[in-house]
PQR file with spaces between the fields and no chain letter, atoms N, CA, C, O and H, PARSE charges and radii, in Angstrom:
ATOM       1  N    MET     1      -5.254   38.913    0.637 -0.4000 1.5000
ATOM       2  CA   MET     1      -4.554   40.101    1.041 -0.0000 2.0000
ATOM       3  C    MET     1      -5.106   40.821    2.203  0.5500 1.7000
ATOM       4  O    MET     1      -4.512   41.749    2.753 -0.5500 1.4000
ATOM       5  N    SER     2      -6.281   40.360    2.567 -0.4000 1.5000
ATOM       6  CA   SER     2      -6.924   41.057    3.817 -0.0000 2.0000
ATOM       7  C    SER     2      -6.118   40.825    5.032  0.5500 1.7000
ATOM       8  O    SER     2      -6.101   41.665    5.932 -0.5500 1.4000
ATOM       9  H    SER     2      -6.763   39.606    2.120  0.4000 1.0000
ATOM      10  N    VAL     3      -5.432   39.697    5.100 -0.4000 1.5000
ATOM      11  CA   VAL     3      -4.390   39.417    6.161 -0.0000 2.0000
ATOM      12  C    VAL     3      -3.402   40.642    6.293  0.5500 1.7000
ATOM      13  O    VAL     3      -3.221   41.232    7.358 -0.5500 1.4000
ATOM      14  H    VAL     3      -5.446   39.015    4.369  0.4000 1.0000
ATOM      15  N    LEU     4      -2.755   40.977    5.054 -0.4000 1.5000
ATOM      16  CA   LEU     4      -1.869   42.043    5.038 -0.0000 2.0000
ATOM      17  C    LEU     4      -2.450   43.380    5.574  0.5500 1.7000
ATOM      18  O    LEU     4      -1.863   44.107    6.375 -0.5500 1.4000
ATOM      19  H    LEU     4      -2.902   40.498    4.189  0.4000 1.0000
ATOM      20  N    VAL     5      -3.608   43.604    5.065 -0.4000 1.5000
ATOM      21  CA   VAL     5      -4.222   45.043    5.423 -0.0000 2.0000
ATOM      22  C    VAL     5      -4.537   44.915    6.913  0.5500 1.7000
ATOM      23  O    VAL     5      -4.384   45.943    7.574 -0.5500 1.4000
ATOM      24  H    VAL     5      -4.085   43.014    4.415  0.4000 1.0000
ATOM      25  N    GLU     6      -4.922   43.898    7.496 -0.4000 1.5000
ATOM      26  CA   GLU     6      -5.111   43.769    8.869 -0.0000 2.0000
ATOM      27  C    GLU     6      -3.929   44.057    9.714  0.5500 1.7000
ATOM      28  O    GLU     6      -3.997   44.741   10.735 -0.5500 1.4000
ATOM      29  H    GLU     6      -5.046   43.063    6.960  0.4000 1.0000
ATOM      30  N    CYS     7      -2.766   43.475    9.228 -0.4000 1.5000
ATOM      31  CA   CYS     7      -1.516   43.643    9.946 -0.0000 2.0000
ATOM      32  C    CYS     7      -1.062   45.185    9.799  0.5500 1.7000
ATOM      33  O    CYS     7      -0.448   45.752   10.704 -0.5500 1.4000
ATOM      34  H    CYS     7      -2.711   42.919    8.399  0.4000 1.0000
ATOM      35  N    PHE     8      -1.393   45.784    8.657 -0.4000 1.5000
ATOM      36  CA   PHE     8      -1.046   47.230    8.593 -0.0000 2.0000
ATOM      37  C    PHE     8      -1.983   48.032    9.529  0.5500 1.7000
ATOM      38  O    PHE     8      -1.520   48.949   10.208 -0.5500 1.4000
ATOM      39  H    PHE     8      -1.891   45.324    7.922  0.4000 1.0000
ATOM      40  N    GLU     9      -3.193   47.726    9.571 -0.4000 1.5000
ATOM      41  CA   GLU     9      -4.262   48.517   10.425 -0.0000 2.0000
ATOM      42  C    GLU     9      -3.969   48.382   11.849  0.5500 1.7000
ATOM      43  O    GLU     9      -3.888   49.359   12.594 -0.5500 1.4000
ATOM      44  H    GLU     9      -3.569   46.981    9.020  0.4000 1.0000
ATOM      45  N    LYS    10      -3.789   47.025   12.278 -0.4000 1.5000
ATOM      46  CA   LYS    10      -3.576   46.852   13.711 -0.0000 2.0000
ATOM      47  C    LYS    10      -2.143   46.568   14.307  0.5500 1.7000
ATOM      48  O    LYS    10      -1.874   46.357   15.489 -0.5500 1.4000
ATOM      49  H    LYS    10      -3.854   46.231   11.673  0.4000 1.0000
ATOM      50  N    GLY    11      -1.255   46.609   13.196 -0.4000 1.5000
ATOM      51  CA   GLY    11       0.108   46.450   13.716 -0.0000 2.0000
ATOM      52  C    GLY    11       0.425   44.991   14.245  0.5500 1.7000
ATOM      53  O    GLY    11       1.439   44.737   14.896 -0.5500 1.4000
ATOM      54  H    GLY    11      -1.474   46.780   12.236  0.4000 1.0000
ATOM      55  N    SER    12      -0.514   44.081   13.913 -0.4000 1.5000
ATOM      56  CA   SER    12      -0.358   42.690   14.374 -0.0000 2.0000
ATOM      57  C    SER    12       0.549   41.805   13.429  0.5500 1.7000
ATOM      58  O    SER    12       0.664   42.028   12.224 -0.5500 1.4000
ATOM      59  H    SER    12      -1.337   44.288   13.384  0.4000 1.0000
ATOM      60  N    ARG    13       1.143   40.840   14.063 -0.4000 1.5000
ATOM      61  CA   ARG    13       1.771   39.843   13.199 -0.0000 2.0000
ATOM      62  C    ARG    13       0.955   38.901   12.401  0.5500 1.7000
ATOM      63  O    ARG    13      -0.010   38.407   12.984 -0.5500 1.4000
ATOM      64  H    ARG    13       1.050   40.659   15.042  0.4000 1.0000
ATOM      65  N    PRO    14       1.156   38.588   11.254 -0.5600 1.5000
ATOM      66  CA   PRO    14       0.383   37.717   10.454  0.2800 2.0000
ATOM      67  C    PRO    14       0.530   36.242   10.971  0.5500 1.7000
ATOM      68  O    PRO    14       1.522   35.844   11.582 -0.5500 1.4000
ATOM      69  N    PRO    15      -0.574   35.467   10.655 -0.5600 1.5000
ATOM      70  CA   PRO    15      -0.402   33.966   11.058  0.2800 2.0000
ATOM      71  C    PRO    15       0.675   33.204   10.413  0.5500 1.7000
ATOM      72  O    PRO    15       1.063   33.600    9.313 -0.5500 1.4000
ATOM      73  N    VAL    16       1.193   32.204   10.924 -0.4000 1.5000
ATOM      74  CA   VAL    16       2.236   31.500   10.315 -0.0000 2.0000
ATOM      75  C    VAL    16       1.706   30.907    9.144  0.5500 1.7000
ATOM      76  O    VAL    16       0.539   30.525    9.067 -0.5500 1.4000
ATOM      77  H    VAL    16       0.879   31.883   11.817  0.4000 1.0000
ATOM      78  N    GLY    17       2.627   30.812    8.130 -0.4000 1.5000
ATOM      79  CA   GLY    17       2.179   30.238    6.884 -0.0000 2.0000
ATOM      80  C    GLY    17       1.667   31.264    5.832  0.5500 1.7000
ATOM      81  O    GLY    17       1.457   30.868    4.686 -0.5500 1.4000
ATOM      82  H    GLY    17       3.575   31.123    8.192  0.4000 1.0000
ATOM      83  N    VAL    18       1.449   32.607    6.180 -0.4000 1.5000
ATOM      84  CA   VAL    18       1.018   33.619    5.244 -0.0000 2.0000
ATOM      85  C    VAL    18       2.142   34.036    4.349  0.5500 1.7000
ATOM      86  O    VAL    18       1.892   34.531    3.251 -0.5500 1.4000
ATOM      87  H    VAL    18       1.620   32.929    7.111  0.4000 1.0000
ATOM      88  N    GLY    19       3.431   33.850    4.788 -0.4000 1.5000
ATOM      89  CA   GLY    19       4.541   34.263    3.989 -0.0000 2.0000
ATOM      90  C    GLY    19       4.841   35.602    3.876  0.5500 1.7000
ATOM      91  O    GLY    19       5.258   36.000    2.789 -0.5500 1.4000
ATOM      92  H    GLY    19       3.634   33.448    5.680  0.4000 1.0000
ATOM      93  N    LEU    20       4.690   36.471    4.907 -0.4000 1.5000
ATOM      94  CA   LEU    20       5.051   37.768    4.929 -0.0000 2.0000
ATOM      95  C    LEU    20       6.494   37.857    5.348  0.5500 1.7000
ATOM      96  O    LEU    20       6.801   37.427    6.460 -0.5500 1.4000
ATOM      97  H    LEU    20       4.351   36.147    5.790  0.4000 1.0000
ATOM      98  N    LYS    21       7.443   38.399    4.522 -0.4000 1.5000
ATOM      99  CA   LYS    21       8.803   38.352    4.861 -0.0000 2.0000
ATOM     100  C    LYS    21       9.487   39.713    4.574  0.5500 1.7000
ATOM     101  O    LYS    21       9.363   40.264    3.480 -0.5500 1.4000
ATOM     102  H    LYS    21       7.194   38.748    3.619  0.4000 1.0000
ATOM     103  N    LYS    22      10.232   40.250    5.617 -0.4000 1.5000
ATOM     104  CA   LYS    22      11.050   41.492    5.397 -0.0000 2.0000
ATOM     105  C    LYS    22      12.250   41.129    4.658  0.5500 1.7000
ATOM     106  O    LYS    22      12.954   40.227    5.111 -0.5500 1.4000
ATOM     107  H    LYS    22      10.333   39.803    6.505  0.4000 1.0000
ATOM     108  N    LEU    23      12.571   41.721    3.576 -0.4000 1.5000
ATOM     109  CA   LEU    23      13.728   41.361    2.713 -0.0000 2.0000
ATOM     110  C    LEU    23      14.840   42.310    3.139  0.5500 1.7000
ATOM     111  O    LEU    23      15.901   41.851    3.560 -0.5500 1.4000
ATOM     112  H    LEU    23      11.999   42.454    3.208  0.4000 1.0000
ATOM     113  N    ARG    24      14.616   43.694    3.036 -0.4000 1.5000
ATOM     114  CA   ARG    24      15.662   44.739    3.465 -0.0000 2.0000
ATOM     115  C    ARG    24      14.837   45.915    3.487  0.5500 1.7000
ATOM     116  O    ARG    24      13.972   46.136    2.639 -0.5500 1.4000
ATOM     117  H    ARG    24      13.754   44.067    2.694  0.4000 1.0000
ATOM     118  N    PRO    25      15.126   46.745    4.550 -0.5600 1.5000
ATOM     119  CA   PRO    25      14.372   48.038    4.656  0.2800 2.0000
ATOM     120  C    PRO    25      14.310   48.822    3.381  0.5500 1.7000
ATOM     121  O    PRO    25      15.366   49.113    2.819 -0.5500 1.4000
ATOM     122  N    PRO    26      13.120   49.199    2.866 -0.5600 1.5000
ATOM     123  CA   PRO    26      11.836   49.063    3.472  0.2800 2.0000
ATOM     124  C    PRO    26      11.109   48.034    2.591  0.5500 1.7000
ATOM     125  O    PRO    26       9.891   48.151    2.457 -0.5500 1.4000
ATOM     126  N    LEU    27      11.756   47.051    1.993 -0.4000 1.5000
ATOM     127  CA   LEU    27      11.117   46.172    1.214 -0.0000 2.0000
ATOM     128  C    LEU    27      10.539   44.803    1.962  0.5500 1.7000
ATOM     129  O    LEU    27      11.184   44.223    2.836 -0.5500 1.4000
ATOM     130  H    LEU    27      12.745   46.955    2.102  0.4000 1.0000
ATOM     131  N    TRP    28       9.400   44.423    1.556 -0.4000 1.5000
ATOM     132  CA   TRP    28       8.644   43.223    2.114 -0.0000 2.0000
ATOM     133  C    TRP    28       8.139   42.548    0.936  0.5500 1.7000
ATOM     134  O    TRP    28       7.894   43.111   -0.131 -0.5500 1.4000
ATOM     135  H    TRP    28       8.876   44.894    0.847  0.4000 1.0000
ATOM     136  N    GLU    29       7.977   41.159    1.212 -0.4000 1.5000
ATOM     137  CA   GLU    29       7.331   40.273    0.204 -0.0000 2.0000
ATOM     138  C    GLU    29       6.398   39.409    0.916  0.5500 1.7000
ATOM     139  O    GLU    29       6.617   38.936    2.031 -0.5500 1.4000
ATOM     140  H    GLU    29       8.175   40.702    2.078  0.4000 1.0000
ATOM     141  N    ILE    30       5.221   39.204    0.136 -0.4000 1.5000
ATOM     142  CA   ILE    30       4.065   38.295    0.792 -0.0000 2.0000
ATOM     143  C    ILE    30       3.680   37.414   -0.329  0.5500 1.7000
ATOM     144  O    ILE    30       3.676   37.822   -1.491 -0.5500 1.4000
ATOM     145  H    ILE    30       5.043   39.588   -0.770  0.4000 1.0000
ATOM     146  N    ARG    31       3.352   36.193    0.011 -0.4000 1.5000
ATOM     147  CA   ARG    31       2.759   35.371   -0.908 -0.0000 2.0000
ATOM     148  C    ARG    31       1.325   35.482   -1.158  0.5500 1.7000
ATOM     149  O    ARG    31       0.491   35.472   -0.253 -0.5500 1.4000
ATOM     150  H    ARG    31       3.356   35.861    0.955  0.4000 1.0000
ATOM     151  N    SER    32       1.005   35.605   -2.606 -0.4000 1.5000
ATOM     152  CA   SER    32      -0.473   35.690   -2.849 -0.0000 2.0000
ATOM     153  C    SER    32      -1.084   34.349   -3.200  0.5500 1.7000
ATOM     154  O    SER    32      -2.298   34.146   -3.220 -0.5500 1.4000
ATOM     155  H    SER    32       1.683   35.613   -3.342  0.4000 1.0000
ATOM     156  N    SER    33      -0.153   33.449   -3.474 -0.4000 1.5000
ATOM     157  CA   SER    33      -0.474   31.968   -3.693 -0.0000 2.0000
ATOM     158  C    SER    33       0.772   31.099   -3.434  0.5500 1.7000
ATOM     159  O    SER    33       1.795   31.696   -3.100 -0.5500 1.4000
ATOM     160  H    SER    33       0.833   33.614   -3.458  0.4000 1.0000
ATOM     161  N    LEU    34       0.799   29.880   -3.540 -0.4000 1.5000
ATOM     162  CA   LEU    34       1.832   29.132   -3.362 -0.0000 2.0000
ATOM     163  C    LEU    34       2.882   29.534   -4.308  0.5500 1.7000
ATOM     164  O    LEU    34       4.020   29.534   -3.840 -0.5500 1.4000
ATOM     165  H    LEU    34      -0.033   29.395   -3.811  0.4000 1.0000
ATOM     166  N    GLN    35       2.735   29.901   -5.624 -0.4000 1.5000
ATOM     167  CA   GLN    35       3.834   30.335   -6.485 -0.0000 2.0000
ATOM     168  C    GLN    35       3.910   31.760   -6.509  0.5500 1.7000
ATOM     169  O    GLN    35       5.034   32.203   -6.741 -0.5500 1.4000
ATOM     170  H    GLN    35       1.810   29.900   -6.005  0.4000 1.0000
ATOM     171  N    ASP    36       2.937   32.641   -6.316 -0.4000 1.5000
ATOM     172  CA   ASP    36       3.115   33.997   -6.639 -0.0000 2.0000
ATOM     173  C    ASP    36       3.320   34.909   -5.320  0.5500 1.7000
ATOM     174  O    ASP    36       2.783   34.672   -4.237 -0.5500 1.4000
ATOM     175  H    ASP    36       2.023   32.281   -6.127  0.4000 1.0000
ATOM     176  N    ARG    37       4.136   35.929   -5.577 -0.4000 1.5000
ATOM     177  CA   ARG    37       4.582   36.861   -4.661 -0.0000 2.0000
ATOM     178  C    ARG    37       4.157   38.227   -4.923  0.5500 1.7000
ATOM     179  O    ARG    37       3.981   38.540   -6.100 -0.5500 1.4000
ATOM     180  H    ARG    37       4.572   36.121   -6.456  0.4000 1.0000
ATOM     181  N    ILE    38       3.961   39.107   -3.990 -0.4000 1.5000
ATOM     182  CA   ILE    38       3.986   40.479   -4.151 -0.0000 2.0000
ATOM     183  C    ILE    38       4.982   41.206   -3.420  0.5500 1.7000
ATOM     184  O    ILE    38       5.119   41.065   -2.205 -0.5500 1.4000
ATOM     185  H    ILE    38       4.104   38.853   -3.034  0.4000 1.0000
ATOM     186  N    LEU    39       5.732   42.035   -4.168 -0.4000 1.5000
ATOM     187  CA   LEU    39       6.783   42.906   -3.500 -0.0000 2.0000
ATOM     188  C    LEU    39       6.358   44.332   -3.236  0.5500 1.7000
ATOM     189  O    LEU    39       5.861   45.019   -4.128 -0.5500 1.4000
ATOM     190  H    LEU    39       5.620   42.149   -5.155  0.4000 1.0000
ATOM     191  N    PHE    40       6.552   44.765   -2.029 -0.4000 1.5000
ATOM     192  CA   PHE    40       6.185   46.204   -1.647 -0.0000 2.0000
ATOM     193  C    PHE    40       7.160   46.770   -0.765  0.5500 1.7000
ATOM     194  O    PHE    40       8.030   46.120   -0.184 -0.5500 1.4000
ATOM     195  H    PHE    40       6.956   44.206   -1.305  0.4000 1.0000
ATOM     196  N    ALA    41       6.961   48.162   -0.678 -0.4000 1.5000
ATOM     197  CA   ALA    41       7.815   49.025    0.135 -0.0000 2.0000
ATOM     198  C    ALA    41       6.949   49.430    1.306  0.5500 1.7000
ATOM     199  O    ALA    41       5.812   49.797    1.010 -0.5500 1.4000
ATOM     200  H    ALA    41       6.255   48.690   -1.150  0.4000 1.0000
ATOM     201  N    TRP    42       7.252   49.428    2.460 -0.4000 1.5000
ATOM     202  CA   TRP    42       6.470   49.844    3.496 -0.0000 2.0000
ATOM     203  C    TRP    42       7.175   50.888    4.365  0.5500 1.7000
ATOM     204  O    TRP    42       8.060   50.509    5.132 -0.5500 1.4000
ATOM     205  H    TRP    42       8.176   49.130    2.700  0.4000 1.0000
ATOM     206  N    LYS    43       6.846   52.146    4.293 -0.4000 1.5000
ATOM     207  CA   LYS    43       7.481   53.063    5.040 -0.0000 2.0000
ATOM     208  C    LYS    43       6.407   53.724    5.926  0.5500 1.7000
ATOM     209  O    LYS    43       5.407   54.150    5.348 -0.5500 1.4000
ATOM     210  H    LYS    43       6.128   52.454    3.670  0.4000 1.0000
ATOM     211  N    LYS    44       6.493   53.852    7.198 -0.4000 1.5000
ATOM     212  CA   LYS    44       5.550   54.471    8.142 -0.0000 2.0000
ATOM     213  C    LYS    44       4.184   53.969    7.730  0.5500 1.7000
ATOM     214  O    LYS    44       3.819   52.799    7.841 -0.5500 1.4000
ATOM     215  H    LYS    44       7.305   53.506    7.668  0.4000 1.0000
ATOM     216  N    ASP    45       3.396   55.060    7.197 -0.4000 1.5000
ATOM     217  CA   ASP    45       1.972   54.768    7.167 -0.0000 2.0000
ATOM     218  C    ASP    45       1.631   54.572    5.516  0.5500 1.7000
ATOM     219  O    ASP    45       0.475   54.603    5.095 -0.5500 1.4000
ATOM     220  H    ASP    45       3.692   56.011    7.107  0.4000 1.0000
ATOM     221  N    GLN    46       2.713   54.383    4.722 -0.4000 1.5000
ATOM     222  CA   GLN    46       2.597   54.296    3.311 -0.0000 2.0000
ATOM     223  C    GLN    46       3.048   52.933    2.741  0.5500 1.7000
ATOM     224  O    GLN    46       4.110   52.422    3.095 -0.5500 1.4000
ATOM     225  H    GLN    46       3.653   54.357    5.064  0.4000 1.0000
ATOM     226  N    VAL    47       2.275   52.400    1.915 -0.4000 1.5000
ATOM     227  CA   VAL    47       2.648   51.153    1.238 -0.0000 2.0000
ATOM     228  C    VAL    47       2.633   51.294   -0.274  0.5500 1.7000
ATOM     229  O    VAL    47       1.644   51.709   -0.879 -0.5500 1.4000
ATOM     230  H    VAL    47       1.412   52.815    1.627  0.4000 1.0000
ATOM     231  N    THR    48       3.697   50.954   -0.825 -0.4000 1.5000
ATOM     232  CA   THR    48       3.864   51.126   -2.322 -0.0000 2.0000
ATOM     233  C    THR    48       4.185   49.775   -2.894  0.5500 1.7000
ATOM     234  O    THR    48       5.260   49.221   -2.663 -0.5500 1.4000
ATOM     235  H    THR    48       4.500   50.616   -0.334  0.4000 1.0000
ATOM     236  N    PHE    49       3.199   49.224   -3.679 -0.4000 1.5000
ATOM     237  CA   PHE    49       3.355   48.070   -4.347 -0.0000 2.0000
ATOM     238  C    PHE    49       4.220   48.004   -5.597  0.5500 1.7000
ATOM     239  O    PHE    49       3.920   48.722   -6.551 -0.5500 1.4000
ATOM     240  H    PHE    49       2.326   49.674   -3.866  0.4000 1.0000
ATOM     241  N    LEU    50       5.314   47.160   -5.663 -0.4000 1.5000
ATOM     242  CA   LEU    50       6.271   47.382   -6.667 -0.0000 2.0000
ATOM     243  C    LEU    50       6.259   46.319   -7.820  0.5500 1.7000
ATOM     244  O    LEU    50       6.549   46.577   -8.988 -0.5500 1.4000
ATOM     245  H    LEU    50       5.558   46.577   -4.888  0.4000 1.0000
ATOM     246  N    ALA    51       5.892   45.113   -7.348 -0.4000 1.5000
ATOM     247  CA   ALA    51       5.997   44.079   -8.388 -0.0000 2.0000
ATOM     248  C    ALA    51       5.342   42.893   -7.872  0.5500 1.7000
ATOM     249  O    ALA    51       5.350   42.625   -6.671 -0.5500 1.4000
ATOM     250  H    ALA    51       5.656   44.904   -6.399  0.4000 1.0000
ATOM     251  N    ALA    52       4.694   42.072   -8.876 -0.4000 1.5000
ATOM     252  CA   ALA    52       3.956   40.845   -8.580 -0.0000 2.0000
ATOM     253  C    ALA    52       4.551   39.757   -9.608  0.5500 1.7000
ATOM     254  O    ALA    52       4.912   40.061  -10.745 -0.5500 1.4000
ATOM     255  H    ALA    52       4.687   42.290   -9.852  0.4000 1.0000
ATOM     256  N    GLY    53       4.609   38.517   -9.104 -0.4000 1.5000
ATOM     257  CA   GLY    53       5.060   37.468   -9.991 -0.0000 2.0000
ATOM     258  C    GLY    53       5.578   36.309   -9.196  0.5500 1.7000
ATOM     259  O    GLY    53       5.416   36.290   -7.976 -0.5500 1.4000
ATOM     260  H    GLY    53       4.316   38.270   -8.180  0.4000 1.0000
ATOM     261  N    ASN    54       6.197   35.337   -9.832 -0.4000 1.5000
ATOM     262  CA   ASN    54       6.615   34.262   -9.154 -0.0000 2.0000
ATOM     263  C    ASN    54       8.062   34.582   -8.516  0.5500 1.7000
ATOM     264  O    ASN    54       8.589   35.685   -8.658 -0.5500 1.4000
ATOM     265  H    ASN    54       6.328   35.353  -10.823  0.4000 1.0000
ATOM     266  N    HIS    55       8.693   33.460   -7.759 -0.4000 1.5000
ATOM     267  CA   HIS    55       9.761   33.740   -7.019 -0.0000 2.0000
ATOM     268  C    HIS    55      10.910   34.444   -7.950  0.5500 1.7000
ATOM     269  O    HIS    55      11.547   35.437   -7.596 -0.5500 1.4000
ATOM     270  H    HIS    55       8.264   32.564   -7.644  0.4000 1.0000
ATOM     271  N    GLN    56      11.058   33.810   -9.116 -0.4000 1.5000
ATOM     272  CA   GLN    56      12.218   34.298  -10.074 -0.0000 2.0000
ATOM     273  C    GLN    56      11.942   35.659  -10.636  0.5500 1.7000
ATOM     274  O    GLN    56      12.876   36.414  -10.903 -0.5500 1.4000
ATOM     275  H    GLN    56      10.541   33.003   -9.403  0.4000 1.0000
ATOM     276  N    ASP    57      10.642   36.011  -10.832 -0.4000 1.5000
ATOM     277  CA   ASP    57      10.290   37.344  -11.218 -0.0000 2.0000
ATOM     278  C    ASP    57      10.691   38.427  -10.210  0.5500 1.7000
ATOM     279  O    ASP    57      11.175   39.497  -10.580 -0.5500 1.4000
ATOM     280  H    ASP    57       9.883   35.398  -10.615  0.4000 1.0000
ATOM     281  N    ILE    58      10.475   38.120   -8.932 -0.4000 1.5000
ATOM     282  CA   ILE    58      10.784   39.069   -7.927 -0.0000 2.0000
ATOM     283  C    ILE    58      12.381   39.112   -7.656  0.5500 1.7000
ATOM     284  O    ILE    58      12.925   40.165   -7.324 -0.5500 1.4000
ATOM     285  H    ILE    58      10.082   37.251   -8.631  0.4000 1.0000
ATOM     286  N    LYS    59      13.032   38.009   -7.806 -0.4000 1.5000
ATOM     287  CA   LYS    59      14.584   38.071   -7.692 -0.0000 2.0000
ATOM     288  C    LYS    59      15.059   38.863   -8.879  0.5500 1.7000
ATOM     289  O    LYS    59      15.974   39.660   -8.673 -0.5500 1.4000
ATOM     290  H    LYS    59      12.590   37.154   -8.076  0.4000 1.0000
ATOM     291  N    ARG    60      14.549   38.753  -10.133 -0.4000 1.5000
ATOM     292  CA   ARG    60      15.094   39.677  -11.223 -0.0000 2.0000
ATOM     293  C    ARG    60      14.790   41.110  -10.904  0.5500 1.7000
ATOM     294  O    ARG    60      15.633   41.995  -11.051 -0.5500 1.4000
ATOM     295  H    ARG    60      13.806   38.106  -10.301  0.4000 1.0000
ATOM     296  N    PHE    61      13.484   41.343  -10.434 -0.4000 1.5000
ATOM     297  CA   PHE    61      13.212   42.882  -10.114 -0.0000 2.0000
ATOM     298  C    PHE    61      14.143   43.384   -9.062  0.5500 1.7000
ATOM     299  O    PHE    61      14.599   44.523   -9.161 -0.5500 1.4000
ATOM     300  H    PHE    61      12.799   40.624  -10.314  0.4000 1.0000
ATOM     301  N    LEU    62      14.444   42.639   -8.097 -0.4000 1.5000
ATOM     302  CA   LEU    62      15.403   43.168   -7.005 -0.0000 2.0000
ATOM     303  C    LEU    62      16.804   43.302   -7.515  0.5500 1.7000
ATOM     304  O    LEU    62      17.541   44.144   -7.003 -0.5500 1.4000
ATOM     305  H    LEU    62      14.074   41.713   -8.016  0.4000 1.0000
ATOM     306  N    LYS    63      17.233   42.519   -8.507 -0.4000 1.5000
ATOM     307  CA   LYS    63      18.552   42.648   -8.922 -0.0000 2.0000
ATOM     308  C    LYS    63      18.594   43.966   -9.775  0.5500 1.7000
ATOM     309  O    LYS    63      19.625   44.637   -9.738 -0.5500 1.4000
ATOM     310  H    LYS    63      16.634   41.835   -8.924  0.4000 1.0000
ATOM     311  N    ARG    64      17.549   44.368  -10.527 -0.4000 1.5000
ATOM     312  CA   ARG    64      17.496   45.585  -11.172 -0.0000 2.0000
ATOM     313  C    ARG    64      17.257   46.851  -10.327  0.5500 1.7000
ATOM     314  O    ARG    64      17.575   47.960  -10.756 -0.5500 1.4000
ATOM     315  H    ARG    64      16.711   43.823  -10.557  0.4000 1.0000
ATOM     316  N    ALA    65      16.697   46.669   -9.130 -0.4000 1.5000
ATOM     317  CA   ALA    65      16.443   47.819   -8.351 -0.0000 2.0000
ATOM     318  C    ALA    65      17.655   48.240   -7.512  0.5500 1.7000
ATOM     319  O    ALA    65      17.586   49.227   -6.780 -0.5500 1.4000
ATOM     320  H    ALA    65      16.438   45.768   -8.781  0.4000 1.0000
């Protein structure tokens, strides 16, 4: 997750393969491992972590949101 923090602090793009993806404003997803993802909202200088789980867990969370 240090790569994500660096992106927030410096405004830089993550390296290819990290798996940071903008889903829809303000929702983002990042891989924490090959199977696991973390869903978060990014608004200006605030990051709110919403869910963590595998790909299907995140899809289910987004359907309910």
